[in-house]
C-alpha positions, 0 to 999 in steps of 0.5 A: 620553456624559457629556451623556446620563448627565447628562440622564438623572439630571436627568430622573430627579430631575425625575420623582421630584420630581414624584411626591413633590409629587403624593403630598404634595398627595394626602394621603400620610402614609407607607407605612402608607397603602399597602394590603398584599397578602393583607389582609382584605376589608372590603367596600364598606360597612365600619364604623368601631369605636374600641377603647381599649387601655391599651397597644397594644405594637407594633401598627401600622396595616394590622394585621389584625382577626379574629373566631374567627381569621377576618380581618374587617377591618384597623387604620385608625389609632392615636391617643392618646385624649382622656384623654392616657393611653389608646391609641385604635385605629380599626378597619375591620370588614366590614359583613357581620360582625355583632357584639354591642354589648358585644363585647370586644377583645383584642390577640393575636399570630399566632405567637411572633414573629409580627405583632400583630392585634386580636381581636373576640369576644362577651362572656364573661359576660352576655347580648349587648346591641345591635350594633356599628356605625359609630362604636361604642366599645369602652372600655378596661374590655372590652379586654386584651392578651397578655403579650409574649415579653420579659415571659415571658422576664423572668419566667422569668429572675426565677424561675430566678435569684431565685426558688425553683428553687434551693431545690428541692434543699433542699426535696427533701433535707428531704423525704427526711430527714423521710420516711426511717424513717417509711414505715409511718406515711406509708403509714398516713396515706395509707390514712386519707386515702384512707378519709376521702376515700372517706367524704366522697365517700360522703356527698357528697349529705348535704354538698350538702344541708347546703351548700344548706341553708346557702345557703338560710339565708344567703338568708333572713338576707339577705332579713331583713337589715332586721329583723336590723338593727332587732333589733341596733339595739334591743339597743343600749339594753339593752346600754348599761344592762347596761354601766352596771350592770356593777358591780351585776351583779358584786356580785350574782354575788359575793353569789350565790357567797357564798350558794351557799357558805352553802347548801352548808355548811348542806346538809352540816351538816344532811344527817344530820338531813334523812336521819333526818327522811326515814327517819322520814317513810317509815312515814307515807308507806308507810301513805298509800300503803297507804291507796290510794283510801280516803283520797281517798274519805274526803275526798269526804265529809269536805270536804262533811260531812254530805253527799257531794260528789255532792250539791254539784252539786244545791245552788243557792247557798251554803247548804242546809237540814238537818232531823234527827230525833234519837231520844233514847228511852233504851230505844232507846239501850240496845237499840242498845247491847245489839245492838252488838258492842263494849263500851260500857264503857272498860277499867278496870284492877283491875275484873274483867270490865271490863278491855276484854274484856267478855263478848259482847253483847247482855246481857239487860236486867231487866224489873222491875215498878215499884210502883203500876203495872199488871200489864202494866208493861213494865220499866225501859226503859218507866220511863226512856222515860216520864221522857224523854217517850218511850213505846211 
């Protein structure tokens, strides 16, 4: 009996040694190389994709690879990247699965205490570019991971122990103390706040247009950034000159201040005289206003005397000829004076009848005959006319 047991032990040891030797010669690296039941079907022509993570946590080979929670592959191996700081996960993906070349990878967990797996997804922002294929690499910039349960509980512990949870009672007590007795004011505040929000909502179109206008203005300023930069650079020399002449500018402003004081003092002292001058000028201005159009019409002849201004357009050149016939016949002059309604004699005080209120004209002129003349002599007018070279 003992001999049989010893033979069985020796036979089992030999078989185990043979199996281990065969596995080692066949490249067996451990249980991770053994396929798991229920894994994803990678098909006959899967392609390899290398995914780089900053931290893979407890991800293990043979873990799943999913797209939209559908298994499409498995993790083949996990290595250290060439930089020595990044984990490089090689995954096998079913050849029938088509993904864009700029896909992202996330490290997910199937449940709270479930297994880790790699999720492949389309890019969140931007357009899809290219396609994933054999040897594609998803860099660390397009990968991330979910927080671990331990990290969540650690943060919760920090919040409960050293955070502000313990201060909630103090906050609640202070709020109650601040609101006690101020309920009407708080109610009014809430009412006004509701009115304000309502008004803002009623003018949301105008607010939107204003924001759009600001956006367009910002775009226009951005488009003219080069010109604005040139203008600002061009202002630098002028600002430098102003800075150099700062003392002179300050002196100028101080002088202007002193001048304004003198001007104000002068106006205050002369305001009575100025008001009196303006009052004295009032009758003159009133008469000018009463003249109306007579004054402008008089200037039409005064400036071009003896011609009216209407004849200026007909004159060619800078001068004109004027032919005047002057009748100096004394009889004619006396006749004209006799026909005038005004007295030709000035008012002489002390002389009766010549005080400026002369009798009505014309007065009859005497027709005296002169000696040595014919009986048909005319009168004094004819004598004076003959002496002056006139005659009738």
